[in-house]
C-alpha positions as a Markdown table, in Angstrom:
| # | Residue | x | y | z |
|---|---|---|---|---|
| 1 | Met | 5.6 | -32.8 | 5.2 |
| 2 | Ala | 7.4 | -29.8 | 3.5 |
| 3 | Ser | 9.7 | -30.3 | 0.6 |
| 4 | Pro | 12.5 | -28.3 | -1.1 |
| 5 | Gln | 9.9 | -28.2 | -4.1 |
| 6 | Glu | 7.6 | -26.0 | -2.0 |
| 7 | Ile | 10.5 | -23.6 | -1.0 |
| 8 | Leu | 11.2 | -23.1 | -4.7 |
| 9 | Val | 7.6 | -22.4 | -5.5 |
| 10 | Ala | 7.3 | -20.1 | -2.4 |
| 11 | Lys | 10.4 | -18.2 | -3.3 |
| 12 | Asp | 9.7 | -17.9 | -7.0 |
| 13 | Asn | 6.1 | -16.6 | -6.4 |
| 14 | Ala | 7.5 | -14.3 | -3.9 |
| 15 | Ile | 9.9 | -12.6 | -6.4 |
| 16 | Gln | 7.2 | -12.7 | -9.0 |
| 17 | Lys | 4.8 | -10.8 | -7.0 |
| 18 | Tyr | 7.4 | -8.1 | -5.8 |
| 19 | Glu | 8.3 | -7.7 | -9.7 |
| 20 | Gly | 4.6 | -7.0 | -10.3 |
| 21 | Ala | 4.1 | -4.7 | -7.8 |
| 22 | Arg | 7.3 | -2.7 | -8.8 |
| 23 | His | 6.0 | -2.5 | -12.2 |
| 24 | Leu | 2.6 | -1.3 | -11.5 |
| 25 | Leu | 4.0 | 1.4 | -9.2 |
| 26 | Asn | 7.1 | 2.6 | -11.5 |
| 27 | Val | 5.8 | 1.8 | -15.1 |
| 28 | Thr | 1.8 | 1.3 | -15.2 |
| 29 | Phe | 0.8 | 4.0 | -12.6 |
| 30 | Pro | 2.8 | 6.9 | -14.3 |
| 31 | Met | 1.1 | 5.9 | -17.4 |
| 32 | Ile | -2.4 | 5.6 | -16.5 |
| 33 | Lys | -2.4 | 7.8 | -13.4 |
| 34 | Asp | -5.1 | 5.8 | -11.5 |
| 35 | Pro | -4.7 | 5.8 | -8.1 |
| 36 | Lys | -7.1 | 2.6 | -7.6 |
| 37 | Leu | -3.9 | 0.7 | -9.0 |
| 38 | Leu | -2.3 | 1.5 | -5.7 |
| 39 | Ile | -4.5 | -1.1 | -4.0 |
| 40 | Gly | -3.1 | -3.9 | -6.7 |
| 41 | Val | 0.3 | -2.9 | -5.7 |
| 42 | Ile | -0.2 | -3.3 | -2.0 |
| 43 | Asn | -2.1 | -6.6 | -2.5 |
| 44 | Asn | 1.2 | -7.4 | -4.6 |
| 45 | Ile | 3.7 | -6.5 | -1.7 |
| 46 | Ser | 1.4 | -8.3 | 0.8 |
| 47 | Asp | 1.3 | -11.5 | -1.6 |
| 48 | Ser | 5.3 | -11.6 | -2.1 |
| 49 | Leu | 6.0 | -11.1 | 1.9 |
| 50 | Glu | 3.4 | -13.8 | 2.6 |
| 51 | Ser | 5.3 | -16.1 | 0.1 |
| 52 | Ser | 8.8 | -15.0 | 1.4 |
| 53 | Met | 7.7 | -16.1 | 5.0 |
| 54 | Asp | 6.1 | -19.3 | 3.5 |
| 55 | Ala | 9.7 | -20.3 | 2.1 |
| 56 | Ile | 11.4 | -19.5 | 5.4 |
| 57 | Leu | 9.0 | -21.5 | 7.2 |
| 58 | Thr | 9.0 | -24.4 | 4.9 |
| 59 | Tyr | 12.7 | -24.4 | 5.0 |
| 60 | Glu | 12.5 | -24.2 | 8.7 |
| 61 | Arg | 10.1 | -27.1 | 8.8 |
| 62 | Leu | 12.6 | -29.3 | 6.8 |
| 63 | Leu | 15.3 | -28.6 | 9.4 |
| 64 | His | 12.8 | -29.4 | 12.1 |
| 65 | Leu | 13.2 | -26.0 | 13.7 |
| 66 | Val | 9.3 | -25.0 | 13.8 |
| 67 | Pro | 6.6 | -27.5 | 14.7 |
| 68 | Ala | 3.9 | -28.5 | 12.1 |
| 69 | Tyr | 1.8 | -25.7 | 11.4 |
| 70 | Asn | -1.9 | -25.0 | 9.6 |
| 71 | Asn | -2.1 | -23.0 | 6.3 |
| 72 | Ala | -4.0 | -20.1 | 8.1 |
| 73 | Tyr | -2.3 | -16.6 | 7.5 |
| 74 | Glu | -2.6 | -15.9 | 11.3 |
| 75 | Ser | -1.3 | -19.1 | 12.4 |
| 76 | Lys | 1.8 | -18.8 | 9.9 |
| 77 | Phe | 2.3 | -15.3 | 10.8 |
| 78 | Asn | 2.5 | -15.8 | 14.5 |
| 79 | Leu | 4.7 | -18.8 | 14.2 |
| 80 | Phe | 7.0 | -16.6 | 11.9 |
| 81 | Lys | 6.8 | -13.8 | 14.5 |
| 82 | Met | 7.7 | -15.8 | 17.4 |
| 83 | Lys | 10.2 | -18.4 | 15.9 |
| 84 | Ser | 11.7 | -17.0 | 12.5 |
| 85 | Val | 12.2 | -13.4 | 13.1 |
| 86 | Arg | 14.7 | -13.2 | 15.8 |
| 87 | Arg | 16.6 | -16.4 | 14.4 |
| 88 | Asn | 17.0 | -15.2 | 11.0 |
| 89 | Asn | 17.5 | -11.4 | 12.0 |
| 90 | Ile | 14.9 | -10.1 | 10.1 |
| 91 | Pro | 14.0 | -6.4 | 10.8 |
| 92 | Leu | 10.7 | -5.6 | 12.9 |
| 93 | Glu | 9.8 | -3.1 | 10.3 |
| 94 | Thr | 9.0 | -6.0 | 8.0 |
| 95 | Ile | 6.5 | -7.5 | 10.4 |
| 96 | His | 5.1 | -4.1 | 11.2 |
| 97 | Leu | 4.5 | -3.8 | 7.5 |
| 98 | Met | 2.9 | -7.3 | 7.0 |
| 99 | Ser | 0.5 | -6.5 | 9.7 |
| 100 | Glu | -0.4 | -2.9 | 8.1 |
| 101 | Leu | -0.7 | -4.4 | 4.7 |
| 102 | Lys | -3.3 | -6.9 | 5.9 |
| 103 | Tyr | -4.9 | -4.2 | 7.9 |
| 104 | Ile | -5.2 | -2.0 | 4.6 |
| 105 | Ile | -6.5 | -5.0 | 2.5 |
| 106 | Asp | -9.1 | -5.9 | 5.2 |
| 107 | Leu | -10.0 | -2.2 | 5.5 |
| 108 | His | -10.4 | -2.0 | 1.7 |
| 109 | Lys | -12.9 | -4.9 | 1.4 |
| 110 | Lys | -14.9 | -3.7 | 4.1 |
| 111 | Ser | -14.9 | -0.1 | 3.4 |
| 112 | Pro | -17.9 | 1.7 | 2.7 |
| 113 | Met | -16.5 | 4.4 | 0.7 |
| 114 | Glu | -13.0 | 5.1 | -1.1 |
| 115 | Phe | -12.1 | 7.7 | -3.2 |
| 116 | Gln | -9.1 | 9.4 | -5.0 |
| 117 | Arg | -7.3 | 12.7 | -4.0 |
| 118 | Gly | -4.9 | 13.9 | -6.4 |
| 119 | Asn | -2.3 | 10.8 | -6.7 |
| 120 | Arg | -3.4 | 9.2 | -3.4 |
| 121 | Phe | -5.9 | 6.6 | -2.4 |
| 122 | Val | -8.2 | 7.3 | 0.4 |
| 123 | Ile | -9.9 | 4.3 | 2.4 |
| 124 | Cys | -12.7 | 5.3 | 4.9 |
| 125 | Asn | -13.9 | 2.8 | 7.5 |
| 126 | Lys | -17.2 | 2.8 | 9.1 |
| 127 | Asp | -16.5 | 5.6 | 11.5 |
| 128 | Tyr | -15.2 | 7.7 | 8.5 |
| 129 | Gln | -11.6 | 7.3 | 9.9 |
| 130 | Leu | -9.1 | 8.0 | 6.7 |
| 131 | Lys | -6.4 | 5.7 | 5.7 |
| 132 | Val | -4.5 | 7.5 | 2.9 |
| 133 | Ile | -2.3 | 5.4 | 0.7 |
| 134 | Ser | 0.4 | 7.5 | -1.1 |
| 135 | Ile | 3.2 | 6.6 | -3.8 |
| 136 | Lys | 6.0 | 7.8 | -1.4 |
| 137 | Asp | 4.6 | 5.1 | 1.4 |
| 138 | Leu | 4.4 | 2.3 | -1.4 |
| 139 | Gln | 7.9 | 3.1 | -2.6 |
| 140 | Lys | 9.3 | 2.7 | 1.0 |
| 141 | Gln | 7.1 | -0.4 | 1.5 |
| 142 | Leu | 8.7 | -1.8 | -1.7 |
| 143 | Tyr | 12.3 | -1.2 | -0.4 |
| 144 | Ile | 11.4 | -3.3 | 2.7 |
| 145 | Thr | 10.0 | -5.6 | 0.4 |
| 146 | Lys | 13.0 | -6.0 | -1.4 |
| 147 | Asn | 14.9 | -6.5 | 1.7 |
| 148 | Met | 12.9 | -9.2 | 3.0 |
| 149 | Leu | 13.2 | -10.9 | -0.4 |
| 150 | Asp | 17.2 | -10.6 | -0.3 |
| 151 | Lys | 16.9 | -12.0 | 3.5 |
| 152 | Met | 14.6 | -14.8 | 2.5 |
| 153 | Gln | 17.1 | -15.8 | -0.7 |
| 154 | Gln | 19.9 | -15.7 | 2.1 |
| 155 | Ile | 18.0 | -18.3 | 4.4 |
| 156 | Val | 17.0 | -20.7 | 1.8 |
| 157 | Ser | 20.0 | -20.3 | -0.8 |
| 158 | Lys | 20.8 | -24.1 | 0.2 |
| 159 | Tyr | 17.5 | -25.0 | -1.9 |
| 160 | Gly | 18.6 | -22.9 | -5.0 |
């Protein structure tokens, strides 16, 4: 059974991962200038969004607004998409971002080749189709993530 403590843990984890991504992108990357750090930013943004989703689902589970769910990401994501997004007026761009980030992370894990071009990180799939990760894209993703964090804090504010 979900507990208020789980909401606080997920909320704190979401904020911590967001701050890590922001710091990597705005402080560490300009100093080091290694585009491989951009994958770390993507992982932190994805983890932050997942923890935000966990906090909202746990909160709604306590209120019996969503049924019991297993801990697999796809299960939680589908439940979140079907039940929580509309109820809480969460922008669809957040859902699209969550899907895109999971795709990039999976592509990175399975990629036969990746390289850097300027300040961008390029990942190739097995058919050598390219996915380019740029600083500008990541800054937009950080902005969307910050909006999701604000929305999550507004939703679960009853539990601190």
